[in-house]
N, C-alpha and C positions, 0 to 999 in steps of 0.2 A: 473495553466493553463495547458491545454493539449498541445500536440505536434503541433497543428494547431493554438494555441493561444486562443482557446475557453475554457470556464470554464469546469472543470471536472464534476461538478454537478450544473446544471443551473435550478433555480426556478424563475419563473416570469410569467407575463401575456403577451399574444401575442400582445395586443394593450391596449390603455388606457381605452377603453370601455368594454373590455372583462372581464368577471367575473370568468372564468375557469382558474385555475392555470396550466401553462405549465411546465412540468417536463422533464428534460433530464439528465440522470445519465450515463455518459460515462463509468465510472468504472464498474457499474453493467452490462452494455451491454458487455464490454470486458470480464468480468468474465464469463458471460453466454456463450459467444462464446468459451472461453477457456474450460469450463466444457464440452461443446458439443464436442470439438475437442479431448479431452483426455478421453471422455466417462466416466465422473464422475459426480454424482449428489452431489453438494455441495453448501453451502451458503457462502456469504462473511465472516460471523462470523466463519465458520469452517476453511476456508483458513487462516484467521487471527490467530486463535488459533494454528493450526497445524504449520504454518510457524514460529510463535514466538517460539514454542517448538523446532522446528528443529534448529533454530538459537541459542537458549539457550543451547542446548545439543551438539553443536559444539564448542569445546574449543576456537578456534580463535575468533569466533563471540561473544561468551559469555564474553571473556576478554574485548572486545571492547564495550560490552553492546549493541550490535546491535539489540537484541530482543526488548529493550526499545525504540530505535530509530525507528525500524520498526513499533512498536505499536503506535508511535507518542506520547509517554509519555513525559511529561515535565521534565526538568532537576531538580535534587533534591538538589543540593548544589550550593553555590555561585561560587565555582571554575568551575563547569561544565557550569554554565551560563555565566561567565565572562572571564575565562582564558583558558579553554581547548576547542580546536576546534575539532569538529567531522570530521572524515575522510570519506568524501562521496564516495571516490574511493572504500573504503572497503565496504561501504553500497551497492554500485553497484555490487561488487563482491559477496556479500551475496545474492543479488537479483538473480544474475546468478546462484548461488549455489541452491537457492530455485527452480528456473526453472528446473534445472537438476533433482532435487528430484521429481518434478512433471512430468518429462518426456517431458519437453519443451526445445528445443534447439534453 
C-alpha cells in the first residue's frame, strides 16, 4: 500500500460494464519524476540492478544481505524464514544510502 493507503500498482476496470483496463503504477510515476529531477534517463530495471550492486558492494549491507531483501528475493533457508528477523531499520538506512548515491537527499 502507498502512503495514502492506495495500491502501488492498481489494475482494474473503471466500472462493471467497461472493457478497457485501467492501469495506475505509482512506482513507475515516482521513478519517472525522480529521473526527470536528477536528469537521468533510466528504467526501473536499471535502478534495480545498480542499487542492488551498490548494496552488495558496501560491506555493512552485504553482511546483512540487504541486496537480497531489496530485490525482494525469498529466503533460502529455514532459519531465515522461521528464526531470523530482518532489521528493517537497516533497510531504511540502506534506502537512504542509495538516495545519497543518486544525489537525492
